[in-house]
KOLVO-646611 format. One line per field, with one value per atom (N, C-alpha, C, O, CB): x, y, z negated; residue in three letters; atom name; residue number from 1. Coordinates in nm, 2 decimals. Each point is the difference from the previous one (the first is absolute). Glycine has a CB too. Example, Ala and Ser with C-alpha at 12.3 -4.5 7.8 and 13.67 -1.06 7.14 Angstrom:
<fivexs>
c1 (1.32; -0.09; 0.09; 0.10; -0.29; 0.15; 0.09; -0.08; 0.05; 0.07)
c2 (-0.57; 0.12; 0.12; 0.00; -0.12; 0.23; 0.11; 0.11; 0.11; -0.17)
c3 (-0.78; 0.00; 0.00; -0.07; -0.05; 0.19; 0.00; -0.08; -0.01; 0.23)
type (Ala; Ala; Ala; Ala; Ala; Ser; Ser; Ser; Ser; Ser)
atom (N; CA; C; O; CB; N; CA; C; O; CB)
seq (1; 1; 1; 1; 1; 2; 2; 2; 2; 2)
</fivexs>
This chain:
<fivexs>
c1 (8.97; 0.05; 0.09; 0.00; -0.23; 0.31; 0.11; 0.06; 0.11; 0.00; -0.20; 0.03; 0.00; -0.08; -0.03; 0.22; -0.03; -0.14; -0.01; 0.24; -0.32; -0.10; -0.21; -0.12; 0.37; -0.11; -0.08; -0.11; -0.13; 0.38; -0.19; -0.11; -0.06; -0.08; 0.18; -0.07; -0.11; -0.08; -0.04; 0.25; -0.20; -0.13; -0.12; -0.12; 0.32; -0.15; -0.02; -0.11; -0.12; 0.34; -0.17; -0.07; -0.07; -0.07; 0.24; -0.19; -0.08; -0.15; -0.12; 0.35; -0.17; -0.09; -0.09; -0.12; 0.29; -0.09; -0.15; -0.02; -0.05; 0.08; 0.00; -0.05; -0.14; -0.10; 0.33; -0.18; -0.09; -0.16; -0.11; 0.34; -0.15; -0.05; -0.10; -0.05; 0.16; -0.16; -0.19; -0.04; -0.10; 0.05; 0.07; -0.08; 0.01; -0.08; 0.16; 0.02; 0.01; -0.10; -0.07; 0.26; -0.18; -0.11; -0.17; -0.09; 0.32; -0.25; -0.12; -0.03; -0.05; 0.11; -0.03; 0.02; -0.05; -0.10; 0.33; -0.13; -0.08; -0.04; 0.03; 0.15; -0.21; -0.09; -0.14; -0.04; 0.07; -0.08; -0.11; 0.08; -0.04; -0.19; 0.31; 0.13; 0.08; 0.08; -0.08; -0.03; 0.12; -0.05; -0.09; 0.22; -0.12; -0.04; 0.11; 0.11; -0.23; 0.09; 0.13; -0.04; 0.00; 0.12; -0.16; 0.03; -0.16; -0.12; 0.32; -0.17; -0.14; -0.13; -0.11; 0.25; -0.14; -0.15; -0.06; -0.11; 0.14; 0.05; 0.00; -0.08; -0.10; 0.29; -0.11; 0.00; -0.11; -0.04; 0.20; -0.23; -0.14; -0.11; -0.11; 0.20; -0.01; -0.18; -0.02; -0.09; 0.18; 0.05; -0.04; 0.00; -0.03; 0.11; -0.05; -0.07; -0.20; -0.09; 0.33; -0.24; -0.20; -0.02; -0.12; 0.02; 0.23; -0.13; 0.03; -0.07; 0.01; 0.15; 0.03; -0.16; -0.09; 0.45; -0.36; -0.07; -0.16; -0.06; 0.25; -0.21; -0.11; -0.03; -0.08; 0.20; -0.04; -0.02; 0.04; 0.04; -0.06; -0.02; 0.00; 0.10; -0.01; -0.13; 0.27; 0.14; 0.01; 0.03; 0.06; -0.11; 0.08; -0.04; -0.12; 0.09; 0.06; -0.01; 0.08; 0.11; -0.12; -0.01; 0.11; 0.05; 0.04; -0.09; 0.11; 0.10; 0.05; 0.10; -0.17; 0.02; 0.09; 0.17; 0.02; -0.27; 0.37; 0.16; 0.06; 0.05; -0.02; -0.04; 0.10; 0.17; -0.02; -0.17; 0.28; 0.13; 0.07; -0.03; -0.02; 0.15; 0.03; 0.20; 0.05; -0.32; 0.31; 0.16; 0.08; 0.02; -0.12; 0.14; 0.14; 0.10; 0.03; -0.01; 0.03; 0.09; 0.11; -0.01; -0.18; 0.34; 0.05; 0.13; 0.07; -0.11; 0.01; 0.11; -0.04; 0.06; 0.12; -0.31; 0.00; 0.11; 0.02; -0.22; 0.31; 0.10; 0.11; 0.06; -0.12; 0.05; 0.10; -0.03; 0.09; 0.04; -0.26; -0.08; 0.00; 0.10; -0.30; 0.13; 0.03; 0.07; 0.03; -0.13; 0.16; 0.10; -0.06; -0.12; 0.19; 0.01; 0.01; -0.12; -0.08; 0.36; -0.21; -0.06; -0.12; -0.07; 0.26; -0.22; -0.12; -0.11; -0.11; 0.23; -0.08; -0.07; -0.09; -0.11; 0.26; -0.02; -0.06; -0.08; -0.10; 0.25; -0.11; -0.19; -0.05; -0.05; 0.04; -0.02; -0.10; -0.08; -0.12; 0.21; 0.01; -0.08; -0.13; -0.10; 0.38; -0.17; -0.01; -0.16; -0.07; 0.32; -0.27; -0.05; -0.14; -0.11; 0.30; -0.16; -0.10; -0.09; -0.12; 0.37; -0.16; -0.05; -0.06; -0.07; 0.25; -0.16; -0.10; -0.06; -0.08; 0.21; -0.16; -0.15; -0.08; -0.11; 0.17; -0.03; -0.08; -0.03; 0.00; 0.15; -0.17; 0.05; 0.02; -0.08; -0.02; 0.25; 0.11; 0.08; 0.07; -0.06; -0.03; 0.16; 0.11; 0.11; -0.21; 0.02; 0.12; -0.01; -0.11; 0.15; 0.07; 0.06; 0.04; 0.11; -0.10; -0.08; 0.00; 0.04; 0.09; -0.02; -0.16; 0.05; 0.09; 0.05; -0.12; 0.11; 0.11; -0.05; -0.05; 0.23; -0.16; -0.04; 0.10; 0.12; -0.14; -0.09; 0.11; 0.10; 0.11; -0.30; 0.20; 0.08; 0.09; 0.08; -0.20; 0.13; 0.12; 0.05; 0.12; -0.19; 0.02; -0.02; 0.09; 0.10; -0.31; 0.15; 0.08; 0.16; 0.09; -0.32; 0.25; 0.08; 0.11; 0.12; -0.28; 0.10; 0.14; -0.02; 0.06; -0.10; 0.01; 0.00; 0.13; 0.11; -0.34; 0.18; 0.12; 0.11; 0.04; -0.23; 0.24; 0.08; 0.07; 0.11; -0.23; 0.09; 0.04; 0.05; 0.12; -0.24; 0.09; 0.04; 0.12; -0.02; -0.16)
c2 (13.28; -0.06; -0.11; -0.07; 0.11; -0.04; -0.12; -0.06; -0.02; 0.18; -0.16; -0.03; -0.17; -0.08; 0.34; -0.30; -0.15; -0.07; -0.12; 0.13; 0.07; -0.05; 0.03; -0.01; -0.03; 0.08; 0.10; -0.14; 0.01; 0.18; -0.34; -0.13; -0.03; -0.09; 0.00; 0.14; -0.12; 0.13; 0.01; -0.27; 0.36; 0.09; 0.01; 0.00; 0.22; -0.22; -0.03; -0.11; 0.03; 0.07; -0.26; -0.12; 0.04; -0.10; -0.05; 0.22; 0.01; 0.06; -0.05; 0.07; 0.17; 0.06; -0.09; 0.03; 0.17; -0.33; -0.06; -0.15; -0.09; 0.22; -0.14; -0.06; 0.01; -0.07; 0.05; 0.12; 0.09; 0.08; -0.01; -0.01; 0.14; 0.05; 0.01; 0.06; -0.08; -0.13; -0.01; -0.03; 0.07; -0.15; 0.04; 0.00; 0.14; 0.06; -0.29; 0.29; 0.13; 0.11; 0.07; -0.15; 0.06; 0.08; -0.06; 0.04; 0.02; -0.12; -0.10; 0.12; 0.11; -0.51; 0.34; 0.01; 0.20; 0.03; -0.28; 0.35; 0.17; 0.04; 0.10; 0.02; -0.17; 0.01; 0.10; 0.11; -0.47; 0.29; 0.15; 0.12; 0.12; -0.29; 0.16; 0.11; 0.07; 0.09; -0.18; 0.04; 0.06; 0.09; -0.06; -0.17; 0.34; 0.15; -0.03; 0.03; 0.20; -0.32; 0.00; 0.05; -0.08; -0.08; 0.29; 0.05; 0.19; -0.02; -0.31; 0.42; 0.10; -0.06; 0.05; 0.26; -0.42; 0.00; -0.10; 0.03; -0.03; -0.09; -0.05; 0.05; -0.05; 0.03; 0.15; 0.10; 0.06; 0.02; 0.00; 0.01; 0.07; -0.10; 0.00; 0.11; -0.20; -0.13; -0.05; -0.03; -0.19; 0.24; 0.01; 0.07; -0.02; -0.09; 0.28; 0.14; -0.07; -0.02; 0.34; -0.35; 0.01; -0.12; -0.02; 0.14; -0.26; -0.05; 0.02; -0.06; -0.14; 0.29; 0.05; 0.11; -0.01; 0.01; 0.10; 0.05; -0.07; 0.00; 0.17; -0.20; -0.10; -0.19; -0.09; 0.22; -0.10; -0.03; 0.04; -0.04; -0.09; 0.28; 0.09; 0.03; 0.06; -0.16; 0.06; 0.00; 0.12; 0.04; -0.21; 0.24; 0.17; 0.11; 0.04; -0.06; 0.05; 0.04; 0.18; 0.00; -0.30; 0.39; 0.11; 0.03; 0.12; -0.08; -0.15; -0.01; -0.09; 0.05; -0.01; -0.15; -0.10; 0.03; 0.10; -0.12; -0.03; 0.06; -0.09; -0.11; 0.19; 0.00; -0.13; -0.05; -0.11; 0.19; -0.06; -0.03; -0.12; -0.12; 0.22; -0.04; -0.06; 0.01; 0.08; -0.05; -0.15; -0.07; -0.07; -0.10; 0.05; 0.03; -0.06; -0.08; 0.09; 0.14; -0.30; -0.10; -0.01; -0.05; -0.08; 0.23; -0.02; -0.15; -0.07; 0.41; -0.32; -0.15; -0.10; 0.00; 0.12; -0.24; -0.08; -0.05; 0.01; -0.08; -0.01; -0.07; 0.02; -0.08; 0.07; 0.17; 0.00; 0.06; 0.02; -0.04; 0.08; 0.06; -0.15; 0.00; 0.21; -0.30; -0.13; -0.09; -0.08; 0.13; -0.05; -0.13; -0.10; 0.01; 0.02; -0.12; -0.11; -0.15; -0.08; 0.23; -0.14; -0.06; 0.06; -0.03; -0.03; 0.14; 0.06; -0.01; 0.01; 0.11; -0.15; 0.03; -0.11; 0.00; 0.17; -0.34; -0.11; -0.02; -0.07; -0.01; 0.15; -0.01; 0.04; 0.00; -0.08; 0.23; 0.06; -0.08; 0.02; 0.24; -0.36; -0.10; -0.13; -0.04; 0.06; -0.04; -0.08; -0.04; -0.10; 0.15; 0.12; 0.02; 0.03; 0.00; 0.02; -0.01; 0.11; -0.18; -0.02; 0.32; -0.40; -0.14; 0.00; 0.09; -0.25; 0.11; -0.09; 0.06; -0.06; -0.05; 0.29; 0.01; 0.04; 0.06; -0.03; -0.06; -0.03; -0.21; -0.07; 0.37; -0.33; -0.14; -0.10; -0.04; 0.07; -0.03; -0.05; -0.07; 0.04; 0.14; -0.35; -0.02; -0.06; -0.02; 0.00; -0.01; 0.00; 0.07; 0.01; -0.23; 0.27; 0.03; -0.05; -0.06; 0.15; -0.07; -0.12; -0.20; -0.07; 0.32; -0.28; -0.11; -0.01; -0.11; 0.06; 0.15; 0.00; 0.06; 0.11; -0.10; -0.06; 0.08; 0.14; 0.02; -0.31; 0.36; 0.16; 0.00; 0.04; 0.09; -0.18; -0.04; -0.08; -0.05; 0.12; -0.11; -0.07; 0.08; 0.02; -0.24; 0.27; 0.13; 0.10; 0.05; -0.10; 0.09; 0.13; -0.04; 0.09; -0.04; -0.18; -0.05; 0.01; 0.02; -0.19; 0.16; -0.02; 0.15; 0.01; -0.26; 0.36; 0.15; 0.03; 0.04; -0.02; -0.07; 0.10; -0.14; -0.01; 0.23; -0.30; -0.05; 0.09; -0.04; -0.12; 0.27; 0.11; 0.05; 0.01; 0.01; 0.04; 0.10; 0.08; 0.11; -0.20)
c3 (-8.83; -0.15; 0.03; 0.10; -0.23; 0.05; 0.07; -0.18; -0.06; 0.39; -0.35; -0.14; -0.03; 0.05; -0.11; -0.06; 0.01; -0.03; 0.00; -0.05; 0.01; 0.00; 0.05; -0.02; -0.14; 0.27; 0.15; 0.00; -0.01; 0.23; -0.19; 0.05; -0.08; 0.01; 0.12; -0.23; -0.12; -0.07; -0.12; 0.03; 0.18; -0.08; 0.18; -0.01; -0.26; 0.37; 0.09; -0.01; 0.02; 0.04; -0.08; -0.07; -0.12; -0.04; 0.11; -0.13; -0.09; 0.06; 0.01; -0.17; 0.22; 0.07; 0.11; 0.01; -0.06; 0.12; 0.08; -0.05; 0.08; 0.15; -0.37; -0.07; -0.11; -0.01; 0.08; -0.12; -0.04; 0.01; -0.05; 0.05; 0.15; 0.05; -0.04; -0.09; 0.21; 0.02; -0.08; -0.12; -0.02; 0.18; -0.22; -0.16; -0.01; 0.06; -0.21; 0.08; -0.01; 0.04; -0.07; 0.10; 0.13; 0.07; -0.01; 0.08; 0.09; -0.23; 0.04; -0.19; 0.00; 0.21; -0.29; -0.13; -0.02; -0.06; 0.04; 0.09; -0.03; 0.16; 0.05; -0.29; 0.28; 0.20; -0.11; 0.03; 0.21; -0.36; -0.02; -0.07; 0.03; -0.07; -0.04; 0.02; 0.08; 0.01; -0.11; 0.15; 0.14; 0.10; 0.07; -0.07; 0.03; 0.14; 0.06; -0.05; -0.05; 0.28; 0.06; 0.11; 0.09; -0.18; 0.11; 0.07; 0.02; -0.04; 0.14; -0.05; -0.09; 0.10; -0.02; -0.04; 0.14; 0.05; -0.14; -0.06; 0.39; -0.36; -0.17; -0.11; -0.06; 0.11; -0.05; -0.09; -0.05; -0.12; 0.21; 0.07; 0.05; -0.07; -0.07; 0.34; -0.23; 0.04; -0.20; -0.07; 0.44; -0.38; -0.22; -0.06; -0.12; 0.08; 0.10; -0.10; 0.03; -0.08; 0.17; 0.08; -0.03; -0.07; -0.05; 0.29; -0.26; -0.06; -0.17; -0.08; 0.30; -0.26; -0.16; 0.02; -0.08; 0.03; 0.17; -0.05; -0.01; -0.11; 0.18; 0.01; 0.03; -0.17; 0.00; 0.38; -0.43; -0.12; -0.13; -0.10; 0.23; -0.06; -0.19; -0.05; -0.11; 0.04; 0.12; -0.06; -0.02; -0.11; 0.20; 0.00; 0.05; -0.12; 0.02; 0.28; -0.38; -0.10; 0.03; 0.07; -0.20; 0.09; 0.00; -0.04; 0.01; 0.05; -0.20; -0.07; 0.12; 0.05; -0.32; 0.32; 0.10; 0.03; 0.07; 0.04; -0.14; 0.00; 0.09; 0.00; -0.25; 0.34; 0.08; 0.02; 0.05; 0.07; -0.13; 0.00; 0.10; -0.02; -0.20; 0.33; 0.05; -0.09; -0.08; 0.32; -0.17; -0.05; 0.11; -0.07; -0.16; 0.30; 0.12; -0.10; -0.08; 0.27; -0.21; -0.02; 0.12; 0.11; -0.25; 0.08; 0.15; -0.03; 0.07; 0.04; -0.22; 0.00; -0.08; -0.11; 0.13; -0.01; -0.16; -0.03; -0.12; 0.13; 0.09; -0.03; -0.12; -0.07; 0.29; -0.21; -0.07; -0.11; -0.08; 0.24; -0.17; -0.13; -0.11; -0.07; 0.23; -0.16; -0.05; -0.02; 0.09; -0.04; -0.20; -0.03; 0.10; 0.03; -0.31; 0.33; 0.04; -0.08; 0.05; 0.00; -0.21; -0.11; -0.03; -0.09; 0.00; 0.16; -0.04; 0.06; -0.05; -0.02; 0.24; 0.08; 0.04; 0.05; -0.02; -0.07; 0.02; -0.12; 0.01; 0.14; -0.25; -0.08; -0.02; -0.11; 0.04; 0.24; -0.05; 0.14; 0.04; -0.21; 0.25; 0.12; -0.06; 0.04; 0.10; -0.29; -0.05; -0.03; 0.01; -0.07; 0.00; -0.04; 0.07; -0.05; -0.07; 0.20; 0.12; 0.05; 0.01; 0.15; -0.13; 0.09; -0.16; -0.03; 0.27; -0.28; -0.16; -0.05; -0.07; -0.02; 0.11; -0.04; 0.08; -0.04; -0.13; 0.33; 0.13; 0.03; 0.10; 0.02; -0.26; 0.03; 0.15; 0.08; -0.30; 0.19; 0.10; -0.09; -0.10; 0.29; -0.13; -0.07; 0.06; -0.04; -0.14; 0.34; 0.06; 0.16; 0.06; -0.22; 0.22; 0.11; 0.07; -0.02; -0.05; 0.21; 0.07; -0.06; 0.04; 0.13; -0.25; -0.03; -0.09; -0.02; 0.19; -0.22; -0.11; -0.13; 0.00; 0.17; -0.24; -0.18; -0.01; -0.01; -0.16; 0.16; -0.03; -0.09; 0.05; -0.03; -0.16; -0.05; 0.03; -0.09; -0.01; 0.24; 0.04; 0.10; -0.02; -0.02; 0.13; 0.07; -0.04; 0.06; -0.04; -0.17; -0.09; -0.03; 0.01; -0.14; 0.10; -0.11; 0.12; -0.02; -0.19; 0.34; 0.18; 0.00; 0.10; 0.12; -0.26; -0.03; -0.03; 0.06; -0.17; -0.03; -0.09; 0.00; -0.12; -0.10; 0.28; 0.09; 0.08; 0.02; -0.02; 0.05; 0.07; -0.06; 0.03; 0.10; -0.23; -0.07; -0.09; -0.05; 0.10)
type (Met; Met; Met; Met; Met; His; His; His; His; His; Met; Met; Met; Met; Met; Pro; Pro; Pro; Pro; Pro; Thr; Thr; Thr; Thr; Thr; Thr; Thr; Thr; Thr; Thr; Gly; Gly; Gly; Gly; Gly; Ile; Ile; Ile; Ile; Ile; Ser; Ser; Ser; Ser; Ser; Lys; Lys; Lys; Lys; Lys; Phe; Phe; Phe; Phe; Phe; Leu; Leu; Leu; Leu; Leu; Asp; Asp; Asp; Asp; Asp; Arg; Arg; Arg; Arg; Arg; Leu; Leu; Leu; Leu; Leu; Leu; Leu; Leu; Leu; Leu; Arg; Arg; Arg; Arg; Arg; Pro; Pro; Pro; Pro; Pro; Leu; Leu; Leu; Leu; Leu; Phe; Phe; Phe; Phe; Phe; Asp; Asp; Asp; Asp; Asp; Lys; Lys; Lys; Lys; Lys; His; His; His; His; His; Val; Val; Val; Val; Val; Arg; Arg; Arg; Arg; Arg; Ser; Ser; Ser; Ser; Ser; Thr; Thr; Thr; Thr; Thr; Thr; Thr; Thr; Thr; Thr; Ile; Ile; Ile; Ile; Ile; Ile; Ile; Ile; Ile; Ile; Asp; Asp; Asp; Asp; Asp; Gly; Gly; Gly; Gly; Gly; Val; Val; Val; Val; Val; Asp; Asp; Asp; Asp; Asp; Leu; Leu; Leu; Leu; Leu; Ile; Ile; Ile; Ile; Ile; Arg; Arg; Arg; Arg; Arg; Arg; Arg; Arg; Arg; Arg; Leu; Leu; Leu; Leu; Leu; Gln; Gln; Gln; Gln; Gln; Ala; Ala; Ala; Ala; Ala; Tyr; Tyr; Tyr; Tyr; Tyr; Thr; Thr; Thr; Thr; Thr; Ala; Ala; Ala; Ala; Ala; Asn; Asn; Asn; Asn; Asn; Gly; Gly; Gly; Gly; Gly; Tyr; Tyr; Tyr; Tyr; Tyr; Leu; Leu; Leu; Leu; Leu; Lys; Lys; Lys; Lys; Lys; Pro; Pro; Pro; Pro; Pro; Thr; Thr; Thr; Thr; Thr; Thr; Thr; Thr; Thr; Thr; Tyr; Tyr; Tyr; Tyr; Tyr; Phe; Phe; Phe; Phe; Phe; Cys; Cys; Cys; Cys; Cys; Thr; Thr; Thr; Thr; Thr; Phe; Phe; Phe; Phe; Phe; Asp; Asp; Asp; Asp; Asp; Ile; Ile; Ile; Ile; Ile; Thr; Thr; Thr; Thr; Thr; Asp; Asp; Asp; Asp; Asp; Leu; Leu; Leu; Leu; Leu; Tyr; Tyr; Tyr; Tyr; Tyr; Thr; Thr; Thr; Thr; Thr; Met; Met; Met; Met; Met; Leu; Leu; Leu; Leu; Leu; Pro; Pro; Pro; Pro; Pro; Gln; Gln; Gln; Gln; Gln; Glu; Glu; Glu; Glu; Glu; Glu; Glu; Glu; Glu; Glu; Ser; Ser; Ser; Ser; Ser; Leu; Leu; Leu; Leu; Leu; Asp; Asp; Asp; Asp; Asp; Ile; Ile; Ile; Ile; Ile; Leu; Leu; Leu; Leu; Leu; Thr; Thr; Thr; Thr; Thr; Glu; Glu; Glu; Glu; Glu; Phe; Phe; Phe; Phe; Phe; Leu; Leu; Leu; Leu; Leu; Leu; Leu; Leu; Leu; Leu; Glu; Glu; Glu; Glu; Glu; His; His; His; His; His; Gly; Gly; Gly; Gly; Gly; Tyr; Tyr; Tyr; Tyr; Tyr; Thr; Thr; Thr; Thr; Thr; Lys; Lys; Lys; Lys; Lys; Val; Val; Val; Val; Val; Asn; Asn; Asn; Asn; Asn; Ala; Ala; Ala; Ala; Ala; Val; Val; Val; Val; Val; Pro; Pro; Pro; Pro; Pro; Ile; Ile; Ile; Ile; Ile; Phe; Phe; Phe; Phe; Phe; Val; Val; Val; Val; Val; Gln; Gln; Gln; Gln; Gln; Ile; Ile; Ile; Ile; Ile; Ser; Ser; Ser; Ser; Ser; Arg; Arg; Arg; Arg; Arg; Leu; Leu; Leu; Leu; Leu; Arg; Arg; Arg; Arg; Arg; Ser; Ser; Ser; Ser; Ser; Phe; Phe; Phe; Phe; Phe; Leu; Leu; Leu; Leu; Leu)
atom (N; CA; C; O; CB; N; CA; C; O; CB; N; CA; C; O; CB; N; CA; C; O; CB; N; CA; C; O; CB; N; CA; C; O; CB; N; CA; C; O; CB; N; CA; C; O; CB; N; CA; C; O; CB; N; CA; C; O; CB; N; CA; C; O; CB; N; CA; C; O; CB; N; CA; C; O; CB; N; CA; C; O; CB; N; CA; C; O; CB; N; CA; C; O; CB; N; CA; C; O; CB; N; CA; C; O; CB; N; CA; C; O; CB; N; CA; C; O; CB; N; CA; C; O; CB; N; CA; C; O; CB; N; CA; C; O; CB; N; CA; C; O; CB; N; CA; C; O; CB; N; CA; C; O; CB; N; CA; C; O; CB; N; CA; C; O; CB; N; CA; C; O; CB; N; CA; C; O; CB; N; CA; C; O; CB; N; CA; C; O; CB; N; CA; C; O; CB; N; CA; C; O; CB; N; CA; C; O; CB; N; CA; C; O; CB; N; CA; C; O; CB; N; CA; C; O; CB; N; CA; C; O; CB; N; CA; C; O; CB; N; CA; C; O; CB; N; CA; C; O; CB; N; CA; C; O; CB; N; CA; C; O; CB; N; CA; C; O; CB; N; CA; C; O; CB; N; CA; C; O; CB; N; CA; C; O; CB; N; CA; C; O; CB; N; CA; C; O; CB; N; CA; C; O; CB; N; CA; C; O; CB; N; CA; C; O; CB; N; CA; C; O; CB; N; CA; C; O; CB; N; CA; C; O; CB; N; CA; C; O; CB; N; CA; C; O; CB; N; CA; C; O; CB; N; CA; C; O; CB; N; CA; C; O; CB; N; CA; C; O; CB; N; CA; C; O; CB; N; CA; C; O; CB; N; CA; C; O; CB; N; CA; C; O; CB; N; CA; C; O; CB; N; CA; C; O; CB; N; CA; C; O; CB; N; CA; C; O; CB; N; CA; C; O; CB; N; CA; C; O; CB; N; CA; C; O; CB; N; CA; C; O; CB; N; CA; C; O; CB; N; CA; C; O; CB; N; CA; C; O; CB; N; CA; C; O; CB; N; CA; C; O; CB; N; CA; C; O; CB; N; CA; C; O; CB; N; CA; C; O; CB; N; CA; C; O; CB; N; CA; C; O; CB; N; CA; C; O; CB; N; CA; C; O; CB; N; CA; C; O; CB; N; CA; C; O; CB; N; CA; C; O; CB; N; CA; C; O; CB; N; CA; C; O; CB; N; CA; C; O; CB; N; CA; C; O; CB; N; CA; C; O; CB; N; CA; C; O; CB; N; CA; C; O; CB; N; CA; C; O; CB; N; CA; C; O; CB; N; CA; C; O; CB; N; CA; C; O; CB; N; CA; C; O; CB; N; CA; C; O; CB; N; CA; C; O; CB)
seq (1; 1; 1; 1; 1; 2; 2; 2; 2; 2; 3; 3; 3; 3; 3; 4; 4; 4; 4; 4; 5; 5; 5; 5; 5; 6; 6; 6; 6; 6; 7; 7; 7; 7; 7; 8; 8; 8; 8; 8; 9; 9; 9; 9; 9; 10; 10; 10; 10; 10; 11; 11; 11; 11; 11; 12; 12; 12; 12; 12; 13; 13; 13; 13; 13; 14; 14; 14; 14; 14; 15; 15; 15; 15; 15; 16; 16; 16; 16; 16; 17; 17; 17; 17; 17; 18; 18; 18; 18; 18; 19; 19; 19; 19; 19; 20; 20; 20; 20; 20; 21; 21; 21; 21; 21; 22; 22; 22; 22; 22; 23; 23; 23; 23; 23; 24; 24; 24; 24; 24; 25; 25; 25; 25; 25; 26; 26; 26; 26; 26; 27; 27; 27; 27; 27; 28; 28; 28; 28; 28; 29; 29; 29; 29; 29; 30; 30; 30; 30; 30; 31; 31; 31; 31; 31; 32; 32; 32; 32; 32; 33; 33; 33; 33; 33; 34; 34; 34; 34; 34; 35; 35; 35; 35; 35; 36; 36; 36; 36; 36; 37; 37; 37; 37; 37; 38; 38; 38; 38; 38; 39; 39; 39; 39; 39; 40; 40; 40; 40; 40; 41; 41; 41; 41; 41; 42; 42; 42; 42; 42; 43; 43; 43; 43; 43; 44; 44; 44; 44; 44; 45; 45; 45; 45; 45; 46; 46; 46; 46; 46; 47; 47; 47; 47; 47; 48; 48; 48; 48; 48; 49; 49; 49; 49; 49; 50; 50; 50; 50; 50; 51; 51; 51; 51; 51; 52; 52; 52; 52; 52; 53; 53; 53; 53; 53; 54; 54; 54; 54; 54; 55; 55; 55; 55; 55; 56; 56; 56; 56; 56; 57; 57; 57; 57; 57; 58; 58; 58; 58; 58; 59; 59; 59; 59; 59; 60; 60; 60; 60; 60; 61; 61; 61; 61; 61; 62; 62; 62; 62; 62; 63; 63; 63; 63; 63; 64; 64; 64; 64; 64; 65; 65; 65; 65; 65; 66; 66; 66; 66; 66; 67; 67; 67; 67; 67; 68; 68; 68; 68; 68; 69; 69; 69; 69; 69; 70; 70; 70; 70; 70; 71; 71; 71; 71; 71; 72; 72; 72; 72; 72; 73; 73; 73; 73; 73; 74; 74; 74; 74; 74; 75; 75; 75; 75; 75; 76; 76; 76; 76; 76; 77; 77; 77; 77; 77; 78; 78; 78; 78; 78; 79; 79; 79; 79; 79; 80; 80; 80; 80; 80; 81; 81; 81; 81; 81; 82; 82; 82; 82; 82; 83; 83; 83; 83; 83; 84; 84; 84; 84; 84; 85; 85; 85; 85; 85; 86; 86; 86; 86; 86; 87; 87; 87; 87; 87; 88; 88; 88; 88; 88; 89; 89; 89; 89; 89; 90; 90; 90; 90; 90; 91; 91; 91; 91; 91; 92; 92; 92; 92; 92; 93; 93; 93; 93; 93; 94; 94; 94; 94; 94; 95; 95; 95; 95; 95; 96; 96; 96; 96; 96; 97; 97; 97; 97; 97; 98; 98; 98; 98; 98; 99; 99; 99; 99; 99; 100; 100; 100; 100; 100; 101; 101; 101; 101; 101; 102; 102; 102; 102; 102; 103; 103; 103; 103; 103)
</fivexs>
């Protein structure tokens, strides 16, 4: 990918990936072993029922599926919802407004 925004995208990924991963770990299955462990725990806790449905999905290209402005709004909401007011000591609204200037 050699788009003008590739550098920004990589920077944001390095900056936000640890925050995102921290909050989605409990709902993210990372491999087959993790899946088996979670299914065992799910069963042990009595959640697995004959009526339980499982689904999977794969987002092949998130960057083109969401408008850029909407993506920034979602990012802001995620950070605020999880109690972040700053990222690397810079207020998130300053960070977001800087990003908007690139759009």
